[in-house]
C-alpha positions in Angstrom: -93.3 135.0 -49.3 -90.2 133.6 -48.1 -86.9 136.0 -48.5 -85.2 132.9 -50.2 -87.4 132.9 -53.1 -88.1 136.7 -53.5 -84.2 136.7 -53.7 -84.5 133.8 -56.4 -87.5 136.2 -58.4 -85.5 139.4 -58.4 -81.5 138.2 -58.7 -81.3 135.4 -60.6 -80.5 134.7 -64.2 -84.3 133.6 -64.7 -85.8 135.7 -62.1 -84.7 138.8 -63.9 -86.8 140.5 -66.3 -84.4 143.6 -66.9 -82.4 145.6 -64.4 -85.3 148.3 -63.7 -87.9 145.9 -62.8 -85.4 143.8 -60.4 -84.3 147.3 -58.6 -88.0 148.1 -58.8 -88.9 144.7 -56.9 -86.0 145.4 -54.8 -87.0 149.0 -53.8 -90.7 148.4 -53.0 -91.6 148.5 -49.3 -93.8 145.0 -50.0 -93.2 142.0 -52.1 -93.7 143.4 -55.7 -95.8 141.6 -57.8 -97.4 139.5 -55.0 -100.8 139.4 -54.9 -102.8 141.3 -52.1 -104.6 139.1 -49.8 -107.6 137.9 -51.3 -111.0 138.1 -49.3 -112.0 134.7 -47.5 -113.4 132.2 -49.9 -112.3 133.6 -53.1 -110.7 130.8 -55.5 -107.3 131.0 -56.8 -107.1 132.4 -60.3 -104.7 132.2 -63.5 -102.5 135.1 -63.7 -102.0 135.6 -60.2 -98.4 133.9 -59.6 -95.6 135.7 -58.5 -93.6 136.7 -61.8 -90.8 134.9 -63.0 -88.3 134.9 -65.7 -86.4 136.9 -68.4 -89.1 139.3 -69.7 -90.9 138.7 -73.2 -92.6 141.4 -75.7 -94.9 141.0 -78.3 -91.5 140.7 -80.9 -90.9 137.6 -79.1 -94.3 136.2 -79.5 -93.7 137.1 -83.6 -90.4 135.1 -83.7 -91.9 132.0 -81.8 -95.1 132.0 -84.2 -92.4 130.9 -86.8 -91.7 127.7 -85.1 -95.2 126.2 -84.0 -96.8 127.6 -87.1 -99.3 129.7 -85.9 -100.5 133.6 -86.6 -101.5 135.9 -83.8 -102.7 139.3 -84.7 -100.9 142.4 -82.8 -103.1 142.8 -80.0 -102.6 139.1 -79.4 -99.3 139.5 -79.0 -99.0 142.2 -76.8 -101.8 140.7 -74.5 -99.8 137.2 -74.2 -96.8 139.0 -73.5 -98.2 141.1 -71.0 -98.8 138.6 -68.3 -96.5 135.4 -69.9 -94.4 135.9 -66.6 -97.1 135.4 -63.8 -99.1 132.9 -66.3 -96.7 130.6 -67.6 -92.9 131.4 -66.8 -93.7 129.8 -63.3 -94.9 126.5 -64.5 -91.3 125.6 -65.0 -90.1 126.3 -61.3 -89.7 122.5 -61.0 -86.6 122.5 -63.4 -85.4 126.1 -62.7 -85.9 126.4 -59.0 -85.9 127.4 -56.2 -88.2 124.6 -55.4 -86.3 122.2 -58.2 -87.7 118.4 -58.5 -85.4 115.8 -59.7 -86.7 113.4 -62.1 -84.3 110.1 -61.8 -84.5 108.3 -65.4 -86.4 105.4 -63.6 -89.6 107.6 -63.1 -92.0 107.0 -66.0 -94.5 109.8 -67.0 -98.1 109.5 -65.6 -99.9 108.4 -68.8 -99.2 105.5 -70.8 -99.4 103.9 -74.1 -101.8 100.8 -73.6 -101.9 99.4 -77.4 -104.8 97.3 -76.4 -107.6 99.7 -77.0 -110.8 99.5 -74.7 -112.9 96.4 -75.8 -110.0 94.4 -77.3 -109.0 91.1 -76.1 -105.6 90.6 -74.8 -104.1 88.5 -77.5 -104.1 84.3 -77.2 -106.4 82.8 -74.3 -103.7 80.2 -73.8 -99.7 79.6 -73.0 -98.6 76.8 -75.5 -95.2 76.6 -76.5 -94.2 73.6 -79.2 -91.0 73.2 -80.6 -89.8 72.2 -83.9 -88.9 68.2 -83.7 -86.6 67.6 -86.7 -83.3 66.6 -85.7 -80.2 68.7 -86.2 -78.4 66.1 -87.6 -74.5 65.0 -86.3 -72.2 67.7 -85.0 -70.3 69.4 -87.6 -66.7 68.8 -87.6 -65.6 72.5 -88.4 -65.4 75.2 -85.7 -67.4 78.0 -88.0 -70.0 75.5 -89.2 -71.0 75.5 -85.1 -70.9 78.7 -84.7 -73.5 79.7 -88.0 -76.0 77.0 -86.6 -79.1 78.1 -85.5 -80.0 77.8 -81.7 -82.3 75.2 -82.7 -79.5 72.9 -83.7 -77.2 74.2 -81.1 -79.8 73.7 -78.1 -80.2 70.0 -79.3 -76.4 69.4 -79.2 -75.6 70.9 -75.8 -78.6 69.0 -74.6 -77.5 65.8 -75.8 -74.0 66.4 -74.9 -72.8 66.0 -78.2 -71.1 69.8 -77.7 -70.3 71.2 -74.5 -71.3 74.8 -73.7 -67.7 75.4 -72.8 -66.4 74.9 -76.4 -69.2 76.5 -77.6 -68.5 79.4 -75.4 -64.7 79.5 -76.6 -65.7 79.1 -80.3 -67.7 82.7 -79.9 -65.1 84.6 -77.8 -62.5 83.6 -80.3 -64.5 85.1 -83.1 -65.5 87.8 -81.2 -61.6 89.0 -81.0 -61.0 87.7 -84.2 -63.6 89.6 -86.2 -64.4 92.5 -84.0 -61.5 94.8 -85.6 -63.2 94.7 -89.1 -66.8 94.9 -87.7 -66.7 97.1 -84.7 -69.9 95.5 -82.6 -68.3 94.7 -79.5 -68.1 97.3 -76.5 -67.2 95.0 -73.8 -66.4 91.3 -74.0 -67.1 89.3 -71.0 -64.8 86.2 -71.0 -64.2 85.4 -67.4 -68.5 85.4 -67.0 -69.0 83.8 -69.9 -66.9 80.7 -69.1 -67.8 80.6 -65.6 -71.7 80.4 -66.8 -70.8 77.7 -69.3 -69.2 75.7 -67.1 -71.8 75.9 -64.6 -74.6 75.2 -67.7 -72.2 71.8 -68.2 -72.3 70.6 -64.8 -76.2 71.2 -64.9 -77.0 69.8 -68.2 -74.9 66.4 -66.8 -76.4 66.2 -63.3 -79.8 66.3 -65.6 -81.0 70.0 -64.6 -81.5 71.0 -68.2 -83.2 74.7 -68.0 -84.7 74.7 -71.7 -83.4 75.7 -75.2 -81.3 78.5 -74.0 -79.0 76.5 -71.6 -75.6 76.8 -72.5 -76.2 79.4 -75.6 -73.8 82.2 -75.7 -75.4 85.6 -76.4 -75.0 88.7 -76.4 -76.6 92.4 -75.1 -77.1 95.5 -76.8 -75.4 98.0 -74.8 -78.6 99.3 -73.4 -79.3 96.8 -70.9 -77.5 97.1 -67.6 -75.5 94.2 -66.8 -73.9 93.8 -63.2 -70.8 95.1 -62.4 -70.1 95.3 -66.0 -70.2 98.3 -68.2 -73.2 99.8 -69.9 -72.2 102.7 -71.9 -75.1 102.8 -74.3 -72.4 103.6 -76.9 -72.3 107.2 -75.8 -69.1 109.1 -74.7 -70.7 110.6 -71.7 -71.7 106.9 -70.1 -68.4 105.2 -71.5 -67.5 104.7 -67.6 -70.8 103.6 -66.4 -71.1 100.6 -64.4 -74.7 99.5 -63.0 -75.1 97.3 -60.2 -77.9 95.2 -61.1 -79.1 93.2 -64.0 -81.6 94.4 -66.4 -84.6 92.4 -65.9 -84.1 90.6 -69.4 -80.8 90.1 -68.5 -81.3 88.5 -65.2 -84.1 86.2 -67.0 -81.7 85.1 -70.1 -79.2 84.2 -67.2 -82.1 82.2 -65.5 -82.5 80.2 -68.5 -78.8 79.4 -68.3 -77.6 81.3 -71.3 -74.1 82.6 -71.2 -73.4 86.2 -71.9 -70.1 86.7 -73.8 -70.2 90.5 -74.7 -71.9 93.5 -74.7 -72.4 94.5 -78.5 -72.6 98.4 -79.8 -75.3 100.6 -80.5 -75.6 103.8 -82.2 -74.9 106.6 -79.6 -78.0 106.7 -77.3 -80.0 104.7 -79.7 -79.7 106.1 -83.0 -78.1 104.7 -85.9 -74.6 102.8 -85.9 -72.0 105.2 -84.8 -70.8 104.6 -81.3 -67.8 106.1 -79.5 -65.8 103.1 -81.3 -66.3 103.9 -84.8 -69.1 102.9 -87.0 -70.0 99.0 -86.5 -69.9 97.5 -90.3 -72.3 94.8 -92.2 -70.6 91.7 -92.3 -71.8 91.4 -96.0 -70.5 94.8 -96.8 -67.8 95.9 -94.9 -67.9 99.5 -96.7 -71.0 100.4 -95.1 -72.5 100.7 -91.8 -75.0 97.8 -90.2 -77.6 100.2 -89.4 -79.1 100.7 -86.2 -79.5 101.4 -83.3 -79.0 97.6 -83.2 -76.3 97.5 -84.8 -73.6 95.5 -83.1 -76.3 92.7 -82.2 -76.9 92.8 -86.5 -73.3 92.4 -87.4 -72.8 89.9 -84.4 -75.2 87.6 -85.5 -75.1 87.8 -88.9 -71.4 86.9 -88.9 -71.5 84.2 -86.5 -69.8 85.7 -83.4 -72.9 84.8 -80.8 -75.6 82.3 -80.6 -78.4 85.0 -80.4 -78.6 88.3 -79.7 -80.7 90.6 -77.9 -81.8 94.3 -79.3 -84.5 97.3 -78.8 -86.4 99.1 -81.2 -87.7 102.6 -81.0 -88.7 103.4 -84.4 -86.9 100.6 -86.3 -83.8 99.8 -84.5 -84.3 96.0 -84.8 -85.8 96.3 -88.2 -83.4 98.0 -90.1 -80.4 96.1 -88.9 -82.0 92.8 -89.2 -82.8 94.4 -93.1 -79.3 95.2 -93.8 -77.7 92.3 -92.3 -79.7 89.2 -93.3 -80.9 87.8 -89.7 -84.2 87.3 -88.2 -85.6 90.2 -85.9 -88.6 89.8 -83.4 -90.0 92.9 -82.2 -92.5 92.2 -79.9 -95.9 93.6 -78.9 -95.0 96.7 -76.5 -95.7 95.4 -73.4 -95.0 91.8 -73.5 -91.0 91.9 -72.5 -90.1 94.7 -69.2 -87.4 96.9 -70.2 -86.7 97.4 -66.7 -82.8 98.2 -66.4 -82.9 99.1 -69.7 -82.2 102.8 -71.1 -84.7 104.9 -71.9 -85.5 106.5 -75.0 -88.8 107.1 -75.3 -91.1 105.5 -72.5 -94.2 104.8 -75.1 -92.5 103.5 -77.5 -89.1 101.2 -76.1 -89.0 97.9 -77.0 -86.5 95.1 -76.7 -86.5 91.6 -78.5 -84.2 89.0 -79.9 -82.1 89.2 -83.3 -81.4 85.4 -84.5 -80.3 83.7 -87.0 -83.4 81.6 -87.6 -87.0 82.2 -87.4 -87.9 79.6 -84.5 -84.9 80.9 -82.9 -86.5 84.2 -82.3 -89.6 82.4 -80.3 -87.0 80.5 -78.1 -85.1 83.9 -76.8 -89.0 85.7 -76.9 -90.4 82.9 -74.7 -87.2 83.3 -72.0 -88.5 87.3 -72.2 -91.8 87.7 -72.0 -93.7 88.6 -68.6 -94.5 91.6 -66.8 -92.0 93.2 -64.2 -92.8 95.6 -61.4 -90.2 98.2 -62.1 -91.6 98.5 -66.0 -95.3 100.3 -65.7 -95.9 99.4 -69.2 -95.3 95.9 -68.9 -98.5 93.8 -69.1 -99.3 89.9 -68.7 -99.6 88.0 -71.8 -100.2 84.3 -72.9 -97.6 83.3 -75.9 -99.2 80.6 -78.3 -96.6 79.3 -80.4 -96.6 75.7 -82.0 -93.9 75.3 -84.5 -95.6 72.0 -85.8 -98.8 73.8 -87.2 -99.5 74.6 -90.4 -100.2 78.1 -92.0 -103.0 77.1 -94.8 -105.7 79.4 -94.6 -104.4 82.1 -92.6 -105.1 85.8 -94.3 -102.2 87.4 -95.2 -103.0 91.2 -95.9 -100.8 93.7 -98.1 -101.0 97.1 -99.4 -100.9 96.5 -103.4 -99.5 100.5 -103.4 -96.6 99.5 -101.2 -95.9 96.3 -103.0 -95.3 98.4 -106.0 -93.6 101.5 -104.7 -90.0 102.3 -103.3 -88.5 100.4 -101.1 -90.5 97.4 -102.1 -88.3 95.0 -104.4 -88.7 91.8 -106.3 -87.7 90.1 -103.4 -90.7 91.9 -101.2 -93.4 90.4 -104.3 -91.9 87.1 -104.4 -92.3 87.1 -100.7 -96.2 87.2 -101.2 -96.3 85.2 -104.1 -94.5 82.0 -102.1 -97.3 82.7 -99.3 -99.7 82.3 -102.0 -98.7 79.1 -102.8 -97.9 77.8 -99.1 -101.7 78.1 -98.5 -102.3 81.6 -97.1 -105.2 84.0 -98.4 -104.2 87.4 -99.9 -106.5 90.0 -98.9 -105.7 93.5 -100.1 -106.0 96.1 -97.6 -105.9 100.1 -96.9 -105.1 102.9 -94.7 -105.9 106.4 -94.7 -103.6 108.6 -96.2 -102.7 110.4 -93.4 -99.4 112.1 -92.4 -97.8 109.3 -90.1 -94.7 111.0 -89.7 -96.4 113.5 -87.4 -96.6 111.1 -84.7 -92.5 111.4 -84.8 -93.0 114.2 -82.7 -94.0 112.5 -79.6 -90.4 110.2 -80.1 -88.5 113.6 -80.1 -90.4 114.9 -76.9 -90.0 112.1 -75.0 -86.5 111.4 -75.8 -85.4 115.3 -75.0 -87.3 114.7 -71.9 -85.2 111.1 -71.1 -81.8 113.0 -71.9 -82.8 116.8 -70.9 -80.1 117.1 -68.1 -77.3 115.7 -70.8 -78.4 118.1 -73.2 -78.9 121.3 -71.0 -75.6 120.6 -69.2 -73.9 120.3 -72.8 -72.9 116.6 -72.1 -74.5 116.0 -75.7 -71.6 117.8 -76.4 -69.4 115.1 -76.3 -71.3 112.7 -79.0 -68.9 111.6 -82.1 -72.2 112.8 -84.4 -73.2 116.1 -84.1 -74.6 116.4 -87.6 -77.9 117.9 -87.6 -80.0 114.7 -88.0 -78.3 113.1 -84.9 -79.6 113.4 -81.2 -77.9 116.4 -80.2 -79.4 118.6 -82.5 -83.0 116.9 -82.4 -83.0 117.0 -78.6 -82.4 120.8 -78.4 -84.9 121.2 -81.2 -87.6 119.5 -79.3 -87.3 122.2 -76.9 -89.5 124.2 -79.3 -91.8 121.6 -79.5 -95.1 122.9 -79.1 -97.3 120.8 -75.9 -100.7 122.0 -77.7 -99.3 119.7 -80.8 -98.2 116.9 -78.6 -101.2 116.4 -77.2 -103.0 116.8 -80.6 -100.4 113.9 -81.9 -101.2 111.7 -79.0 -104.8 112.2 -80.0 -103.9 111.0 -84.0 -102.0 108.1 -82.4 -105.2 106.7 -81.0 -106.9 107.4 -84.0 -104.3 105.6 -86.0 -104.7 102.7 -83.7 -108.3 102.4 -84.2 -107.5 102.1 -87.9 -104.8 98.9 -87.4 -107.8 97.3 -85.4 -110.0 97.7 -88.3 -107.3 96.3 -90.6 -106.2 93.9 -88.2 -109.8 92.3 -87.7 -109.8 91.4 -91.7 -106.4 89.9 -91.7 -104.2 87.3 -89.3 -101.2 89.3 -90.6 -99.6 91.5 -92.8 -96.6 91.4 -95.0 -94.9 95.1 -95.5 -91.5 96.1 -97.4 -89.7 96.2 -94.2 -88.3 99.8 -94.4 -91.7 101.1 -95.8 -92.1 104.7 -94.0 -95.5 104.6 -93.3 -95.8 101.1 -91.6 -92.7 101.5 -89.7 -94.0 104.3 -87.9 -97.4 103.4 -87.4 -96.8 99.8 -86.0 -94.2 100.8 -83.7 -96.6 103.7 -82.5 -99.2 101.2 -82.1 -97.4 98.5 -80.3 -97.9 95.6 -83.0 -95.3 92.9 -82.9 -93.0 92.6 -86.2 -91.0 89.9 -87.5 -88.5 90.3 -90.1 -86.5 87.8 -91.8 -84.6 87.5 -94.9 -86.2 85.9 -97.4 -83.5 86.6 -101.2 -81.1 89.2 -101.9 -80.4 92.3 -103.9 -78.1 93.8 -105.8 -76.9 97.3 -104.7 -74.5 100.2 -106.6 -74.0 102.3 -103.6 -73.3 101.9 -99.9 -76.5 102.7 -98.0 -76.6 105.1 -94.8 -78.8 105.4 -91.7 -77.5 109.5 -91.9 -79.3 112.2 -94.1 -77.0 112.8 -97.2 -73.9 114.6 -96.4 -72.0 116.1 -99.7 -69.1 116.5 -97.5 -69.2 112.4 -96.6 -70.1 110.9 -100.4 -70.9 107.1 -99.8 -68.7 104.3 -101.6 -69.8 103.2 -104.8 -69.4 99.8 -106.4 -69.0 98.9 -109.6 -69.8 95.7 -110.3 -72.6 95.6 -107.6 -72.7 93.9 -104.9 -75.0 91.4 -103.6 -76.5 92.0 -100.2 -79.2 90.3 -98.3 -83.0 91.6 -98.2 -85.8 90.7 -96.5 -89.8 91.2 -95.5 -91.5 92.2 -92.0 -94.4 90.4 -91.1 -96.9 92.5 -88.4 -98.9 90.4 -86.6 -101.8 90.9 -84.3 -101.5 92.3 -80.4 -99.7 89.5 -78.4 -99.8 87.6 -81.4 -96.3 86.5 -82.3 -97.2 82.6 -82.5 -98.5 82.9 -85.8 -96.0 85.1 -86.9 -93.4 82.9 -86.1 -95.2 79.8 -87.5 -95.6 82.0 -91.0 -92.4 83.2 -90.6 -91.0 79.7 -90.2 -92.8 78.5 -93.3 -91.5 81.5 -95.2 -87.8 80.9 -94.5 -87.9 77.6 -95.7 -89.6 78.2 -98.8 -87.5 80.9 -99.5 -84.1 78.7 -98.9 -82.0 81.2 -98.5 -81.4 81.5 -94.6 -78.0 79.5 -94.6 -76.2 81.4 -96.8 -73.1 83.4 -95.2 -71.2 86.4 -95.1 -67.9 85.8 -97.2 -65.0 85.9 -95.2 -66.2 84.9 -91.9 
């Protein structure tokens, strides 16, 4: 045993098991705690590592049992304590030293989640993309009417040169500056880059070098995707001066598509809810409440007509929730379709990047540019995108859960959407799932997130975050240190069992319609990796502001009398890699609902 290692084990904070033990170790004529040389050919044995770490006792285990909800007998506790320092404590050496192994942010776990279980087809067999052919009509005379137009219309005006990218970019830059004080949705404005890209787009289009439907379209990025030489802050105080040197893969792909980056948009700090170091991002429809998160800025900016489209991300609802609150369309792609190289990691097996737009077809136009694997993301996979905006939907089977359509959080808007799909010729199919504790899967998110931000947590960098309430990341990261590794593995096994149930359900239908914020399906579909499309289909009235945060009596939410009218939508869940069917049905439902064009007052 080397002297440096012996000194570590006997003198560092983690190597001291009490003064007496340390003195004994130093006084011993040979290395105390180190097994004697074994006979040649003897295999290594458990429990023979050098003693390391602080001393523990039976009482330590008695207290720990309360955290993991197991119960040992007194004899079992005593036995566990007797060799903890030889059996388990050495397993932490890669973190505590002396032979530390640094884990860089880009290092993903060796195990990976594959939403395609063995034997499943990998989605559509062909790549096909057919845009709608309807004319957008003449260019509006008012800038605000142009600003709220969907990408489907903007792209046609740009392609025909009825509108220049530079003019459109200036419209959005002016609106971003004018309305951001109300919404707090912008972290970094990028006017120089935007105007440079817009002028280049105009020259290319004039020269006949049209790149496609995103060419010249201004967009905003959730501020967790890297942008070369432009701050990428994660919305969090410890990273507000972080400036990456390279673009994330999705940013590079949008640049290649000719899109124009006008702003880095806000997110709840480290991708949680809607509070960041600049404040709370607001809902354009109801300024007394947050826009929901964590894709808070993309939701608010898209709804208020400040960008042509935006890029969001979802781990457990961060595209769906702000899309619902702000009344826009959010497309969460199948896990693995869109690479996350250069994006902040919160949870390797759950994070997804996707478009947030003012129309359903817009989201598919953006998804087409984002799709495809990248070597930097081990979870990204090749996939086909089969979308035909001109195809019908009659005869498709739409699954629904009868109980969910009646219980909270379902509303009359959800039930009306199902009736609308019936009128459009879709066949309703009742489906069921086992009554399991799906929320138990969240141990995977909490453990992976705590691992992703371990260094920030142990160095107390998370102490700088504005939100320090019990349901914010700082507390959750700390609590996650005490989750059981055995329970994590069991949750992973439950995840596979849940995925098998979703395979059964999706064999019965072509897609599902669910209340957007139904907790079980929000959890299930994120953990299984199924794609979702959230779109506005109506309005509801609320008598109180809504919040992503747990109720806090010290900070009551505003109440309203008379009640306030706000947008409401539903969510369609598709088969793995079948975003094309979601797009077709979503477009039909959007047209039939007739509410997509209404704008938030005052914008």
